[in-house]
C-alpha positions in Angstrom: -0.2 0.0 0.0 1.6 3.2 -1.0 2.6 5.6 2.0 0.5 8.4 1.5 -2.8 6.3 0.8 -1.8 4.5 4.1 -1.5 7.3 6.1 -4.9 8.6 5.1 -6.1 5.4 6.0 -5.1 6.1 9.6 -6.6 9.6 9.4 -9.3 7.7 8.7 -9.8 5.3 11.4 -9.3 8.5 13.8 -12.1 10.2 12.5 -14.5 7.3 12.4 -13.5 7.0 16.3 -14.3 10.7 17.0 -17.6 10.4 15.5 -18.7 7.5 17.0 -17.8 9.5 19.9 -20.0 12.4 19.2 -17.2 14.3 18.6 -16.3 14.4 21.8 -12.7 13.4 21.5 -10.1 16.5 21.7 -7.3 17.0 19.4 -4.8 15.6 21.7 -7.1 12.7 22.3 -7.2 12.0 18.5 -3.6 13.0 18.0 -2.4 9.7 20.6 -5.1 7.5 18.6 -3.2 8.5 15.7 0.4 7.5 17.3 -1.3 4.3 17.9 -3.6 3.3 14.7 0.0 4.8 13.0 1.7 1.7 15.0 -0.6 -0.8 14.4 -1.0 -0.1 10.6 2.8 0.1 10.2 3.2 3.5 9.1 6.7 5.9 8.7 7.3 8.2 11.6 8.0 10.9 8.1 4.3 10.4 8.1 3.5 11.5 11.3 3.1 15.7 10.3 1.4 14.8 7.2 -1.0 12.8 9.1 -1.5 15.3 11.9 -2.0 18.6 9.5 -4.8 16.3 7.6 -6.9 15.3 11.0 -6.2 19.0 12.1 -7.5 20.8 8.5 -10.4 18.2 8.5 -11.6 19.1 12.2 -10.8 22.4 11.5 -13.2 22.8 8.2 -15.7 20.1 9.4 -18.6 22.4 10.0 -18.0 24.0 6.1 -17.1 20.6 5.2 -20.6 19.2 6.1 -22.5 22.2 4.8 -20.6 20.8 1.4 -21.9 17.2 1.9 -25.1 18.5 2.9 -25.5 20.9 -0.7 -24.1 17.9 -2.9 -26.0 15.1 -1.7 -29.5 16.8 -0.6 -31.3 13.6 -0.8 -29.0 11.9 2.3 -29.4 14.0 5.4 -25.8 13.9 6.7 -26.7 11.6 10.0 -28.2 9.0 7.2 -25.0 8.7 5.8 -23.5 5.6 7.0 -20.5 7.2 9.2 -17.8 5.5 7.4 -18.8 7.3 4.1 -19.6 10.4 6.0 -15.8 10.3 7.0 -13.6 9.4 4.1 -16.2 12.1 2.2 -14.5 14.6 5.5 -11.1 13.8 4.1 -11.6 13.7 0.2 -13.5 17.2 0.3 -11.1 18.7 3.1 -8.2 17.8 0.5 -10.2 18.6 -2.4 -11.0 22.1 -1.2 -8.3 22.8 0.9 -5.2 21.1 0.2 -2.2 22.5 -1.4 -2.6 21.9 -5.3 0.8 21.1 -5.9 1.1 18.4 -3.1 -2.4 17.3 -3.5 -4.2 17.4 -7.1 -7.9 17.1 -7.4 -7.8 13.7 -9.1 -5.3 12.5 -6.5 -7.9 13.7 -3.5 -10.9 12.3 -5.4 -9.2 8.7 -6.7 -7.7 8.4 -2.9 -11.1 9.3 -1.3 -12.6 6.5 -3.9 -9.9 3.8 -2.7 -10.5 4.6 0.9 -14.0 3.5 0.1 -13.1 0.4 -1.6 -11.2 -0.5 1.1 -13.8 0.3 4.4 -16.7 0.8 2.8 -19.6 -1.2 2.1 -20.6 -2.4 -1.5 -21.8 1.1 -2.6 -19.5 3.3 -1.4 -17.0 4.4 -3.4 -19.9 4.8 -6.2 -21.3 7.4 -3.6 -18.3 8.8 -2.6 -17.2 9.2 -6.6 -20.8 10.7 -7.0 -20.7 13.4 -4.1 -16.9 14.4 -4.7 -17.5 14.4 -8.6 -20.2 16.8 -8.2 -18.3 19.2 -6.4 -15.6 18.8 -8.3 -17.5 19.5 -11.5 -18.2 23.1 -9.3 -14.4 23.5 -9.1 -14.1 25.5 -11.9 -14.6 28.0 -8.5 -11.8 26.9 -6.6 -9.9 27.0 -9.6 -10.8 30.7 -10.5 -8.4 31.7 -7.7 -5.3 30.1 -9.5 -5.1 33.0 -11.8 -1.7 32.2 -13.4 -2.6 29.0 -13.8 -5.5 29.9 -15.5 -3.7 32.2 -18.2 -1.0 29.3 -18.6 -3.9 26.5 -19.4 -5.5 29.0 -22.1 -1.9 28.9 -23.6 -2.6 25.3 -24.4 -3.9 22.8 -26.9 -7.3 24.0 -27.8 -10.6 23.0 -26.0 -14.0 23.1 -25.8 -15.8 26.4 -25.0 -18.7 27.1 -23.2 -21.0 30.2 -22.9 -22.1 31.6 -19.9 -24.2 34.8 -18.9 -24.6 36.6 -15.9 -25.2 39.9 -14.5 -24.6 42.3 -11.3 -28.4 43.2 -10.5 -29.3 46.4 -8.6 -32.3 48.2 -7.3 -33.2 51.4 -5.9 -35.0 51.6 -2.6 -35.0 55.2 -1.3 -32.0 57.1 -1.7 -30.0 54.0 -1.2 -28.8 51.1 -4.4 -28.8 47.4 -3.3 -27.3 44.8 -5.4 -28.5 41.1 -5.5 -26.2 38.4 -5.3 -25.8 34.8 -4.5 -23.7 32.5 -2.3 -22.2 29.1 -3.2 -21.5 26.2 -1.3 -17.4 27.3 -1.8 -17.9 30.5 0.5 -18.2 33.0 -2.1 -20.3 35.5 -2.9 -21.3 36.0 -6.9 -23.5 37.0 -9.7 -26.8 35.2 -11.1 -24.9 33.4 -14.5 -25.3 30.0 -16.4 -25.3 28.7 -19.3 -27.1 29.7 -22.7 -29.5 27.4 -24.0 -29.6 26.4 -27.6 -31.1 29.3 -30.0 -31.0 31.3 -26.7 -29.2 34.9 -27.2 -27.5 36.4 -24.2 -30.2 38.7 -23.0 -32.7 36.0 -22.9 -30.1 33.8 -21.1 -29.3 36.4 -18.8 -32.7 37.2 -17.6 -33.6 33.4 -17.3 -30.6 32.8 -15.1 -31.8 35.9 -13.0 -35.5 34.7 -12.6 -34.7 31.5 -11.7 -32.1 31.7 -9.2 -33.4 35.1 -7.7 -37.0 35.2 -8.5 -36.5 38.3 -9.8 -37.5 39.9 -13.2 -35.3 42.0 -14.1 -34.0 44.4 -17.3 -31.0 44.4 -18.5 -29.2 48.1 -18.9 -25.7 48.1 -19.8 -23.0 45.3 -21.1 -20.1 44.8 -18.3 -17.5 42.9 -20.0 -16.4 39.2 -20.6 -13.7 37.3 -19.0 -12.8 33.3 -19.2 -11.4 30.5 -17.1 -10.6 26.7 -17.3 -13.6 24.7 -15.6 -13.2 21.0 -15.2 -15.4 18.5 -16.9 -14.6 14.9 -17.1 -17.1 14.7 -20.2 -14.9 16.4 -22.6 -11.6 15.2 -24.2 -8.9 16.3 -22.4 -11.2 16.7 -19.2 -11.4 20.2 -19.8 -13.2 23.0 -21.4 -13.1 27.4 -21.4 -15.6 29.3 -19.7 -16.3 32.3 -21.5 -18.7 34.4 -19.8 -20.4 37.8 -20.8 -21.6 40.2 -18.2 -24.3 42.5 -17.9 -25.9 45.2 -15.1 -29.8 44.6 -14.9 -32.5 46.5 -12.8 -35.1 44.5 -10.8 -37.6 45.6 -8.2 -36.4 45.4 -4.4 -38.4 42.7 -4.1 -37.7 39.2 -1.9 -35.6 37.0 -3.2 -36.3 33.2 -3.5 -33.0 31.1 -4.1 -32.6 28.2 -6.3 -31.7 25.6 -3.7 -29.0 23.7 -6.3 -26.6 23.9 -8.6 -24.1 24.9 -5.3 -26.2 28.0 -4.1 -27.0 27.9 -0.6 -27.9 31.7 0.0 -29.1 35.1 -1.8 -29.6 38.7 -0.2 -29.8 42.3 -1.3 -26.4 44.7 -0.2 -26.5 47.9 0.0 -23.6 49.2 -2.1 -21.6 50.6 1.2 -21.4 46.8 2.4 -20.3 45.2 -0.8 -16.7 45.7 -0.7 -16.6 43.5 2.9 -17.7 40.5 0.6 -15.9 37.1 -0.6 -15.7 37.0 -4.4 -13.9 35.2 -6.9 -11.2 37.0 -8.2 -12.8 37.0 -11.8 -16.0 38.3 -10.4 -14.6 41.1 -8.3 -13.7 43.2 -11.4 -17.1 42.7 -12.8 -18.8 43.7 -9.5 -16.4 47.0 -9.4 -17.4 47.7 -13.0 -21.2 48.3 -12.1 -20.6 49.6 -9.0 -18.8 52.3 -11.1 -21.5 53.0 -13.4 -24.3 52.9 -10.7 -21.8 55.9 -8.5 -21.6 57.9 -11.9 -25.1 58.3 -12.2 -25.8 58.9 -8.9 -23.7 61.8 -9.5 -26.4 63.1 -12.2 
């Protein structure tokens, strides 16, 4: 058994035991059990830092990871997932979302979790783990967005399929205030209503459809805000990657209650006054679009 895989197996044993205790084990107790299982499994001393760091990261990120599991597998309440599968998902998702990509590439994180499911889970565990991690992996056009340098380098490589997206910065006026309607995804970022164009659909119609689907708002397109591109993972295309080309608009809507579409990786939708938008966590490629929209709205306010 490869050494890192063996180390992950030991971490999984501790996670399972901690889960069975109702999460009552302290981190020091977990580390002690890590040493016990390490001796039992025959891990090397050089693996101890990796195991401790991974265990600490999983425990520290458990609340966020559990929320991702709930969103990625809505038909499976967390407490109904088999304990071993639940903890394999915690381990795999922690590495997929938070580990150093130079040390643990996304596909390694997924494959390692699947192998753990085959070795420790039930007959359907590997398929279940693969399904949940695969769903999150498809969304990884998102964590990958932060890797601007990597994305620019990838754009210089061989041609790849292009997927056309449209999106909008949606605003409303209420009295003297201007508000933006933003949606929040399971990776912890505030972002824009955005999605794929349907066959034969023009950009304006597609943008208004996505706004309505994700927020329940009937909006009106006012100004173009520009375009950007990023590389996304897609196991259904040759090479496993595609280029997403997004076109953005400024759209006005009534200041009405938002009705979130709770699928596709979204978990919240809110109105924000312009003054508070700068405090939010945006993806690197979304922030310039929002900034352009705010500048347009600010200029209009001076007229």
